[in-house]
C-alpha positions in Angstrom: -216.0 64.0 -30.7 -215.6 68.0 -30.5 -217.3 68.2 -33.7 -220.4 66.2 -32.4 -220.5 68.4 -29.3 -220.6 71.5 -31.5 -223.2 70.0 -33.8 -225.3 69.2 -30.8 -224.9 72.7 -29.4 -226.3 74.1 -32.7 -229.0 71.7 -33.2 -230.5 71.6 -29.8 -231.6 75.3 -29.5 -232.9 75.2 -33.2 -235.0 72.1 -32.2 -236.1 74.0 -29.0 -237.2 76.8 -31.3 -239.1 74.6 -33.6 -240.9 72.8 -30.6 -241.9 76.3 -29.3 -243.2 77.3 -32.7 -245.3 74.1 -32.8 -246.8 74.6 -29.3 -247.5 78.3 -30.2 -249.5 77.1 -33.3 -251.3 74.3 -31.5 -252.1 75.8 -28.1 -252.3 79.4 -27.6 -253.2 79.2 -23.8 -249.9 77.3 -23.0 -247.5 80.3 -23.8 -246.7 80.8 -20.3 -245.0 77.6 -20.1 -242.6 78.2 -22.9 -240.1 80.4 -21.1 -239.8 78.0 -18.2 -239.5 75.0 -20.6 -236.7 76.9 -22.4 -234.9 77.6 -19.2 -235.3 74.0 -18.1 -234.0 72.8 -21.3 -231.0 75.2 -21.2 -230.2 74.2 -17.6 -230.2 70.6 -18.4 -228.2 70.9 -21.5 -225.6 72.9 -19.7 -225.6 70.4 -16.8 -225.2 67.5 -19.3 -222.2 69.5 -20.9 -220.5 70.0 -17.5 -221.0 66.2 -16.7 -219.7 65.2 -20.0 -216.6 67.2 -19.8 -215.9 66.1 -16.3 -216.2 62.6 -16.9 -214.2 62.8 -20.2 -211.4 64.4 -18.2 -211.7 61.8 -15.5 -211.8 58.9 -17.8 -208.8 60.3 -19.8 -206.8 60.7 -16.6 -207.7 57.2 -15.6 -207.0 55.6 -19.0 -203.9 57.5 -19.5 -202.4 56.7 -15.9 -199.1 54.6 -15.8 -199.4 51.3 -14.5 -197.3 51.0 -11.2 -196.6 47.2 -11.8 -194.6 47.8 -15.1 -191.0 48.1 -14.8 
């Protein structure tokens, strides 16, 4: 699972750069939105990573908890 996260962290900025290059080639008048788009994408990727880590830790603790009814 960690390998997938590393691959995602490597591929997402590369794909963002490719999208930016495509937008620059297609529409020169939309250049002002690219920094805002980059910041928004970075923010949501970071937020998703934080939520992923939080729920991974939470569900790991829940699934690994001992059953109080077992003797």
